[in-house]
N, CA, C and O atoms as a Maestro MAE file, in Angstrom:
{
 s_m_m2io_version
 :::
 2.0.0
}

f_m_ct {
 s_m_title
 :::
 protein
 m_atom[232] {
  # First column is atom index #
  i_m_mmod_type
  r_m_x_coord
  r_m_y_coord
  r_m_z_coord
  i_m_residue_number
  s_m_chain_name
  s_m_pdb_residue_name
  s_m_pdb_atom_name
  i_m_atomic_number
  :::
  1 25 2.473 -31.897 34.357 1 A "MET " " N  " 7
  2 3 3.519 -30.251 34.054 1 A "MET " " CA " 6
  3 2 4.555 -30.781 34.811 1 A "MET " " C  " 6
  4 15 4.632 -31.639 35.690 1 A "MET " " O  " 8
  5 25 5.412 -29.966 34.178 2 A "PRO " " N  " 7
  6 3 6.944 -30.423 34.434 2 A "PRO " " CA " 6
  7 2 7.511 -29.451 35.253 2 A "PRO " " C  " 6
  8 15 7.415 -28.226 35.315 2 A "PRO " " O  " 8
  9 25 8.234 -30.450 35.974 3 A "ARG " " N  " 7
  10 3 8.796 -29.579 37.629 3 A "ARG " " CA " 6
  11 2 9.460 -28.504 37.531 3 A "ARG " " C  " 6
  12 15 9.367 -27.898 38.598 3 A "ARG " " O  " 8
  13 25 10.116 -27.927 36.753 4 A "LYS " " N  " 7
  14 3 10.009 -26.432 36.975 4 A "LYS " " CA " 6
  15 2 8.632 -25.659 36.126 4 A "LYS " " C  " 6
  16 15 8.886 -24.566 35.620 4 A "LYS " " O  " 8
  17 25 7.870 -25.950 36.042 5 A "HIS " " N  " 7
  18 3 6.764 -25.054 35.366 5 A "HIS " " CA " 6
  19 2 7.085 -23.994 37.380 5 A "HIS " " C  " 6
  20 15 7.535 -24.467 38.424 5 A "HIS " " O  " 8
  21 25 6.583 -22.529 37.065 6 A "VAL " " N  " 7
  22 3 6.354 -21.711 37.920 6 A "VAL " " CA " 6
  23 2 5.165 -20.915 37.229 6 A "VAL " " C  " 6
  24 15 5.156 -20.748 36.009 6 A "VAL " " O  " 8
  25 25 4.093 -20.399 38.118 7 A "GLU " " N  " 7
  26 3 2.632 -19.929 38.233 7 A "GLU " " CA " 6
  27 2 3.538 -18.351 39.106 7 A "GLU " " C  " 6
  28 15 4.609 -18.330 39.713 7 A "GLU " " O  " 8
  29 25 2.741 -17.432 38.869 8 A "THR " " N  " 7
  30 3 3.180 -16.365 38.582 8 A "THR " " CA " 6
  31 2 1.859 -16.211 39.491 8 A "THR " " C  " 6
  32 15 0.864 -16.819 39.098 8 A "THR " " O  " 8
  33 25 1.718 -15.092 41.227 9 A "PHE " " N  " 7
  34 3 0.490 -14.605 41.015 9 A "PHE " " CA " 6
  35 2 0.943 -13.132 41.720 9 A "PHE " " C  " 6
  36 15 2.043 -12.782 42.149 9 A "PHE " " O  " 8
  37 25 -0.347 -12.411 41.666 10 A "THR " " N  " 7
  38 3 0.376 -10.772 42.008 10 A "THR " " CA " 6
  39 2 -1.023 -10.658 43.744 10 A "THR " " C  " 6
  40 15 -2.233 -10.875 43.807 10 A "THR " " O  " 8
  41 25 0.027 -10.218 44.834 11 A "VAL " " N  " 7
  42 3 -0.918 -10.432 45.602 11 A "VAL " " CA " 6
  43 2 -0.619 -8.541 46.124 11 A "VAL " " C  " 6
  44 15 0.044 -7.721 45.487 11 A "VAL " " O  " 8
  45 25 -1.263 -8.342 47.271 12 A "GLY " " N  " 7
  46 3 -1.482 -6.664 47.679 12 A "GLY " " CA " 6
  47 2 -2.024 -6.083 47.061 12 A "GLY " " C  " 6
  48 15 -2.842 -6.542 46.264 12 A "GLY " " O  " 8
  49 25 -1.751 -4.772 47.213 13 A "GLY " " N  " 7
  50 3 -2.340 -4.004 45.958 13 A "GLY " " CA " 6
  51 2 -4.356 -3.803 46.813 13 A "GLY " " C  " 6
  52 15 -5.298 -3.859 46.024 13 A "GLY " " O  " 8
  53 25 -4.557 -3.658 47.883 14 A "ASN " " N  " 7
  54 3 -5.933 -3.481 48.393 14 A "ASN " " CA " 6
  55 2 -6.597 -2.788 47.662 14 A "ASN " " C  " 6
  56 15 -7.617 -3.337 47.242 14 A "ASN " " O  " 8
  57 25 -6.338 -1.343 47.198 15 A "GLY " " N  " 7
  58 3 -7.135 -0.278 46.182 15 A "GLY " " CA " 6
  59 2 -6.115 0.842 47.075 15 A "GLY " " C  " 6
  60 15 -5.581 1.731 46.412 15 A "GLY " " O  " 8
  61 25 -5.803 0.779 48.860 16 A "GLY " " N  " 7
  62 3 -4.997 1.940 48.622 16 A "GLY " " CA " 6
  63 2 -4.046 1.999 48.530 16 A "GLY " " C  " 6
  64 15 -3.423 0.972 48.262 16 A "GLY " " O  " 8
  65 25 -3.215 3.514 48.736 17 A "GLU " " N  " 7
  66 3 -1.884 3.667 47.756 17 A "GLU " " CA " 6
  67 2 -0.857 3.303 48.469 17 A "GLU " " C  " 6
  68 15 0.267 3.265 47.969 17 A "GLU " " O  " 8
  69 25 -1.222 2.805 50.446 18 A "ASP " " N  " 7
  70 3 0.122 2.469 51.336 18 A "ASP " " CA " 6
  71 2 0.017 0.910 50.852 18 A "ASP " " C  " 6
  72 15 0.815 0.448 51.668 18 A "ASP " " O  " 8
  73 25 -0.420 -0.239 50.080 19 A "GLN " " N  " 7
  74 3 -0.276 -0.786 49.551 19 A "GLN " " CA " 6
  75 2 0.562 -1.015 48.051 19 A "GLN " " C  " 6
  76 15 0.465 -0.306 47.049 19 A "GLN " " O  " 8
  77 25 1.434 -2.272 48.247 20 A "GLU " " N  " 7
  78 3 2.070 -2.105 46.570 20 A "GLU " " CA " 6
  79 2 0.973 -3.442 46.123 20 A "GLU " " C  " 6
  80 15 0.008 -3.780 46.810 20 A "GLU " " O  " 8
  81 25 1.357 -4.042 44.903 21 A "GLN " " N  " 7
  82 3 0.912 -5.789 43.878 21 A "GLN " " CA " 6
  83 2 2.543 -5.943 44.160 21 A "GLN " " C  " 6
  84 15 3.460 -5.127 44.067 21 A "GLN " " O  " 8
  85 25 2.505 -7.328 44.540 22 A "GLN " " N  " 7
  86 3 3.833 -7.644 43.982 22 A "GLN " " CA " 6
  87 2 3.644 -8.956 43.362 22 A "GLN " " C  " 6
  88 15 2.756 -9.689 43.796 22 A "GLN " " O  " 8
  89 25 4.238 -9.250 42.587 23 A "ASP " " N  " 7
  90 3 4.266 -10.690 41.548 23 A "ASP " " CA " 6
  91 2 4.810 -11.590 42.839 23 A "ASP " " C  " 6
  92 15 5.308 -10.845 43.683 23 A "ASP " " O  " 8
  93 25 4.844 -12.840 43.175 24 A "VAL " " N  " 7
  94 3 5.329 -13.874 43.878 24 A "VAL " " CA " 6
  95 2 4.768 -15.023 43.641 24 A "VAL " " C  " 6
  96 15 3.641 -15.476 43.834 24 A "VAL " " O  " 8
  97 25 6.821 -15.872 42.687 25 A "PRO " " N  " 7
  98 3 6.776 -16.626 42.086 25 A "PRO " " CA " 6
  99 2 5.653 -17.822 42.764 25 A "PRO " " C  " 6
  100 15 5.289 -17.710 43.934 25 A "PRO " " O  " 8
  101 25 5.117 -19.072 41.791 26 A "LEU " " N  " 7
  102 3 5.194 -20.404 43.041 26 A "LEU " " CA " 6
  103 2 5.934 -21.422 42.108 26 A "LEU " " C  " 6
  104 15 6.259 -21.268 40.931 26 A "LEU " " O  " 8
  105 25 6.070 -22.223 42.719 27 A "ARG " " N  " 7
  106 3 7.045 -23.337 41.909 27 A "ARG " " CA " 6
  107 2 5.976 -23.998 42.121 27 A "ARG " " C  " 6
  108 15 6.084 -24.767 43.077 27 A "ARG " " O  " 8
  109 25 4.907 -24.004 41.566 28 A "LEU " " N  " 7
  110 3 4.202 -25.255 40.841 28 A "LEU " " CA " 6
  111 2 4.180 -26.037 40.457 28 A "LEU " " C  " 6
  112 15 3.052 -26.477 40.237 28 A "LEU " " O  " 8
  113 25 5.233 -26.790 40.092 29 A "GLY " " N  " 7
  114 3 5.685 -28.158 38.955 29 A "GLY " " CA " 6
  115 2 6.405 -29.043 40.291 29 A "GLY " " C  " 6
  116 15 5.825 -30.050 40.698 29 A "GLY " " O  " 8
  117 25 7.496 -28.660 40.829 30 A "ALA " " N  " 7
  118 3 8.281 -28.279 42.178 30 A "ALA " " CA " 6
  119 2 7.383 -29.492 42.902 30 A "ALA " " C  " 6
  120 15 7.600 -30.676 43.160 30 A "ALA " " O  " 8
  121 25 5.825 -28.220 43.170 31 A "TRP " " N  " 7
  122 3 5.163 -29.013 44.759 31 A "TRP " " CA " 6
  123 2 4.271 -29.845 43.641 31 A "TRP " " C  " 6
  124 15 3.197 -29.295 43.886 31 A "TRP " " O  " 8
  125 25 4.012 -30.631 42.758 32 A "VAL " " N  " 7
  126 3 3.071 -31.196 42.158 32 A "VAL " " CA " 6
  127 2 3.994 -32.814 42.073 32 A "VAL " " C  " 6
  128 15 3.502 -33.928 42.255 32 A "VAL " " O  " 8
  129 25 5.058 -32.573 41.831 33 A "SER " " N  " 7
  130 3 6.001 -33.260 41.796 33 A "SER " " CA " 6
  131 2 6.699 -34.362 43.532 33 A "SER " " C  " 6
  132 15 7.360 -35.361 43.813 33 A "SER " " O  " 8
  133 25 6.112 -33.500 44.031 34 A "ASN " " N  " 7
  134 3 6.306 -33.826 46.107 34 A "ASN " " CA " 6
  135 2 5.134 -33.971 45.991 34 A "ASN " " C  " 6
  136 15 4.973 -34.663 46.996 34 A "ASN " " O  " 8
  137 25 4.205 -33.883 45.592 35 A "GLN " " N  " 7
  138 3 3.233 -35.018 46.194 35 A "GLN " " CA " 6
  139 2 2.564 -35.921 45.691 35 A "GLN " " C  " 6
  140 15 1.622 -36.483 46.248 35 A "GLN " " O  " 8
  141 25 3.230 -36.288 43.930 36 A "ARG " " N  " 7
  142 3 3.597 -36.990 43.672 36 A "ARG " " CA " 6
  143 2 4.221 -38.378 44.616 36 A "ARG " " C  " 6
  144 15 3.687 -39.436 44.949 36 A "ARG " " O  " 8
  145 25 5.469 -37.860 44.833 37 A "SER " " N  " 7
  146 3 6.903 -38.900 45.278 37 A "SER " " CA " 6
  147 2 6.889 -39.314 47.332 37 A "SER " " C  " 6
  148 15 7.476 -39.918 48.230 37 A "SER " " O  " 8
  149 25 5.468 -38.214 46.933 38 A "ARG " " N  " 7
  150 3 5.625 -38.726 48.216 38 A "ARG " " CA " 6
  151 2 3.567 -39.078 49.128 38 A "ARG " " C  " 6
  152 15 3.175 -38.715 50.237 38 A "ARG " " O  " 8
  153 25 2.889 -39.776 48.163 39 A "ALA " " N  " 7
  154 3 1.281 -40.641 47.578 39 A "ALA " " CA " 6
  155 2 1.465 -41.559 48.211 39 A "ALA " " C  " 6
  156 15 0.565 -42.353 47.934 39 A "ALA " " O  " 8
  157 25 2.468 -42.196 49.332 40 A "ALA " " N  " 7
  158 3 2.033 -43.559 50.455 40 A "ALA " " CA " 6
  159 2 2.125 -42.733 51.733 40 A "ALA " " C  " 6
  160 15 1.730 -43.125 52.831 40 A "ALA " " O  " 8
  161 25 2.622 -41.684 51.510 41 A "THR " " N  " 7
  162 3 2.350 -41.270 53.253 41 A "THR " " CA " 6
  163 2 1.581 -39.843 53.519 41 A "THR " " C  " 6
  164 15 1.472 -39.089 54.486 41 A "THR " " O  " 8
  165 25 1.154 -39.859 52.310 42 A "LEU " " N  " 7
  166 3 0.021 -38.804 53.044 42 A "LEU " " CA " 6
  167 2 -1.560 -39.066 53.018 42 A "LEU " " C  " 6
  168 15 -2.082 -40.136 52.703 42 A "LEU " " O  " 8
  169 25 -2.181 -37.980 53.378 43 A "THR " " N  " 7
  170 3 -3.133 -39.004 54.727 43 A "THR " " CA " 6
  171 2 -4.475 -39.260 53.022 43 A "THR " " C  " 6
  172 15 -4.483 -38.772 51.892 43 A "THR " " O  " 8
  173 25 -5.064 -39.906 53.499 44 A "PRO " " N  " 7
  174 3 -6.504 -40.360 52.285 44 A "PRO " " CA " 6
  175 2 -7.257 -39.532 52.351 44 A "PRO " " C  " 6
  176 15 -8.353 -39.909 51.936 44 A "PRO " " O  " 8
  177 25 -7.237 -38.329 52.744 45 A "GLU " " N  " 7
  178 3 -7.955 -36.924 52.903 45 A "GLU " " CA " 6
  179 2 -6.989 -36.126 52.109 45 A "GLU " " C  " 6
  180 15 -7.395 -35.356 51.239 45 A "GLU " " O  " 8
  181 25 -6.338 -36.204 52.245 46 A "TRP " " N  " 7
  182 3 -5.087 -35.141 51.057 46 A "TRP " " CA " 6
  183 2 -5.842 -35.974 49.233 46 A "TRP " " C  " 6
  184 15 -6.483 -35.524 48.283 46 A "TRP " " O  " 8
  185 25 -5.147 -37.588 49.679 47 A "VAL " " N  " 7
  186 3 -5.162 -38.278 48.455 47 A "VAL " " CA " 6
  187 2 -7.077 -37.414 47.825 47 A "VAL " " C  " 6
  188 15 -7.206 -36.575 46.934 47 A "VAL " " O  " 8
  189 25 -7.877 -37.852 48.431 48 A "GLU " " N  " 7
  190 3 -8.661 -37.403 48.038 48 A "GLU " " CA " 6
  191 2 -8.950 -36.386 47.712 48 A "GLU " " C  " 6
  192 15 -9.635 -36.348 46.690 48 A "GLU " " O  " 8
  193 25 -8.700 -35.446 48.186 49 A "GLN " " N  " 7
  194 3 -8.465 -33.753 48.083 49 A "GLN " " CA " 6
  195 2 -8.099 -33.607 46.309 49 A "GLN " " C  " 6
  196 15 -8.803 -33.254 45.363 49 A "GLN " " O  " 8
  197 25 -6.290 -34.178 46.428 50 A "LEU " " N  " 7
  198 3 -6.207 -33.588 45.036 50 A "LEU " " CA " 6
  199 2 -6.349 -34.777 44.200 50 A "LEU " " C  " 6
  200 15 -5.572 -34.679 43.250 50 A "LEU " " O  " 8
  201 25 -7.206 -36.149 44.154 51 A "SER " " N  " 7
  202 3 -7.585 -36.472 42.916 51 A "SER " " CA " 6
  203 2 -9.306 -36.115 42.676 51 A "SER " " C  " 6
  204 15 -10.044 -36.309 41.710 51 A "SER " " O  " 8
  205 25 -9.483 -35.659 43.695 52 A "GLN " " N  " 7
  206 3 -10.757 -34.491 42.599 52 A "GLN " " CA " 6
  207 2 -10.701 -33.460 42.007 52 A "GLN " " C  " 6
  208 15 -11.531 -33.165 41.147 52 A "GLN " " O  " 8
  209 25 -9.259 -32.347 42.500 53 A "THR " " N  " 7
  210 3 -8.681 -31.857 41.477 53 A "THR " " CA " 6
  211 2 -8.087 -31.764 40.099 53 A "THR " " C  " 6
  212 15 -7.500 -30.807 39.595 53 A "THR " " O  " 8
  213 25 -8.479 -33.499 39.348 54 A "GLY " " N  " 7
  214 3 -7.417 -34.009 38.594 54 A "GLY " " CA " 6
  215 2 -6.111 -34.638 38.429 54 A "GLY " " C  " 6
  216 15 -5.587 -35.133 37.431 54 A "GLY " " O  " 8
  217 25 -5.613 -34.480 39.887 55 A "MET " " N  " 7
  218 3 -4.177 -34.807 40.173 55 A "MET " " CA " 6
  219 2 -4.312 -36.589 38.803 55 A "MET " " C  " 6
  220 15 -5.229 -37.323 38.435 55 A "MET " " O  " 8
  221 25 -2.760 -36.491 38.527 56 A "GLN " " N  " 7
  222 3 -2.512 -37.407 37.707 56 A "GLN " " CA " 6
  223 2 -1.457 -38.252 38.882 56 A "GLN " " C  " 6
  224 15 -0.506 -37.712 39.446 56 A "GLN " " O  " 8
  225 25 -1.813 -39.431 39.043 57 A "TRP " " N  " 7
  226 3 -0.537 -39.863 40.391 57 A "TRP " " CA " 6
  227 2 0.749 -40.041 39.435 57 A "TRP " " C  " 6
  228 15 1.863 -39.555 39.632 57 A "TRP " " O  " 8
  229 25 0.267 -41.001 38.151 58 A "THR " " N  " 7
  230 3 1.912 -41.435 38.031 58 A "THR " " CA " 6
  231 2 2.276 -40.906 36.324 58 A "THR " " C  " 6
  232 15 3.405 -41.061 35.857 58 A "THR " " O  " 8
  :::
 }
 m_bond[231] {
  # First column is bond index #
  i_m_from
  i_m_to
  i_m_order
  :::
  1 1 2 1
  2 2 3 1
  3 3 4 2
  4 3 5 1
  5 5 6 1
  6 6 7 1
  7 7 8 2
  8 7 9 1
  9 9 10 1
  10 10 11 1
  11 11 12 2
  12 11 13 1
  13 13 14 1
  14 14 15 1
  15 15 16 2
  16 15 17 1
  17 17 18 1
  18 18 19 1
  19 19 20 2
  20 19 21 1
  21 21 22 1
  22 22 23 1
  23 23 24 2
  24 23 25 1
  25 25 26 1
  26 26 27 1
  27 27 28 2
  28 27 29 1
  29 29 30 1
  30 30 31 1
  31 31 32 2
  32 31 33 1
  33 33 34 1
  34 34 35 1
  35 35 36 2
  36 35 37 1
  37 37 38 1
  38 38 39 1
  39 39 40 2
  40 39 41 1
  41 41 42 1
  42 42 43 1
  43 43 44 2
  44 43 45 1
  45 45 46 1
  46 46 47 1
  47 47 48 2
  48 47 49 1
  49 49 50 1
  50 50 51 1
  51 51 52 2
  52 51 53 1
  53 53 54 1
  54 54 55 1
  55 55 56 2
  56 55 57 1
  57 57 58 1
  58 58 59 1
  59 59 60 2
  60 59 61 1
  61 61 62 1
  62 62 63 1
  63 63 64 2
  64 63 65 1
  65 65 66 1
  66 66 67 1
  67 67 68 2
  68 67 69 1
  69 69 70 1
  70 70 71 1
  71 71 72 2
  72 71 73 1
  73 73 74 1
  74 74 75 1
  75 75 76 2
  76 75 77 1
  77 77 78 1
  78 78 79 1
  79 79 80 2
  80 79 81 1
  81 81 82 1
  82 82 83 1
  83 83 84 2
  84 83 85 1
  85 85 86 1
  86 86 87 1
  87 87 88 2
  88 87 89 1
  89 89 90 1
  90 90 91 1
  91 91 92 2
  92 91 93 1
  93 93 94 1
  94 94 95 1
  95 95 96 2
  96 95 97 1
  97 97 98 1
  98 98 99 1
  99 99 100 2
  100 99 101 1
  101 101 102 1
  102 102 103 1
  103 103 104 2
  104 103 105 1
  105 105 106 1
  106 106 107 1
  107 107 108 2
  108 107 109 1
  109 109 110 1
  110 110 111 1
  111 111 112 2
  112 111 113 1
  113 113 114 1
  114 114 115 1
  115 115 116 2
  116 115 117 1
  117 117 118 1
  118 118 119 1
  119 119 120 2
  120 119 121 1
  121 121 122 1
  122 122 123 1
  123 123 124 2
  124 123 125 1
  125 125 126 1
  126 126 127 1
  127 127 128 2
  128 127 129 1
  129 129 130 1
  130 130 131 1
  131 131 132 2
  132 131 133 1
  133 133 134 1
  134 134 135 1
  135 135 136 2
  136 135 137 1
  137 137 138 1
  138 138 139 1
  139 139 140 2
  140 139 141 1
  141 141 142 1
  142 142 143 1
  143 143 144 2
  144 143 145 1
  145 145 146 1
  146 146 147 1
  147 147 148 2
  148 147 149 1
  149 149 150 1
  150 150 151 1
  151 151 152 2
  152 151 153 1
  153 153 154 1
  154 154 155 1
  155 155 156 2
  156 155 157 1
  157 157 158 1
  158 158 159 1
  159 159 160 2
  160 159 161 1
  161 161 162 1
  162 162 163 1
  163 163 164 2
  164 163 165 1
  165 165 166 1
  166 166 167 1
  167 167 168 2
  168 167 169 1
  169 169 170 1
  170 170 171 1
  171 171 172 2
  172 171 173 1
  173 173 174 1
  174 174 175 1
  175 175 176 2
  176 175 177 1
  177 177 178 1
  178 178 179 1
  179 179 180 2
  180 179 181 1
  181 181 182 1
  182 182 183 1
  183 183 184 2
  184 183 185 1
  185 185 186 1
  186 186 187 1
  187 187 188 2
  188 187 189 1
  189 189 190 1
  190 190 191 1
  191 191 192 2
  192 191 193 1
  193 193 194 1
  194 194 195 1
  195 195 196 2
  196 195 197 1
  197 197 198 1
  198 198 199 1
  199 199 200 2
  200 199 201 1
  201 201 202 1
  202 202 203 1
  203 203 204 2
  204 203 205 1
  205 205 206 1
  206 206 207 1
  207 207 208 2
  208 207 209 1
  209 209 210 1
  210 210 211 1
  211 211 212 2
  212 211 213 1
  213 213 214 1
  214 214 215 1
  215 215 216 2
  216 215 217 1
  217 217 218 1
  218 218 219 1
  219 219 220 2
  220 219 221 1
  221 221 222 1
  222 222 223 1
  223 223 224 2
  224 223 225 1
  225 225 226 1
  226 226 227 1
  227 227 228 2
  228 227 229 1
  229 229 230 1
  230 230 231 1
  231 231 232 2
  :::
 }
}
């Protein structure tokens, strides 16, 4: 995924009139890139969890 990739999530708005829904951007591409660059310092458990989700390390 490109480093500039952004996912937008809608949060809030539990159905009540007092809460508004809000779109929140998440810089997912940057996060994935950071995890790849820090792979040597991540805990083995974290590496395993990311690998199980299909993380491509190279």
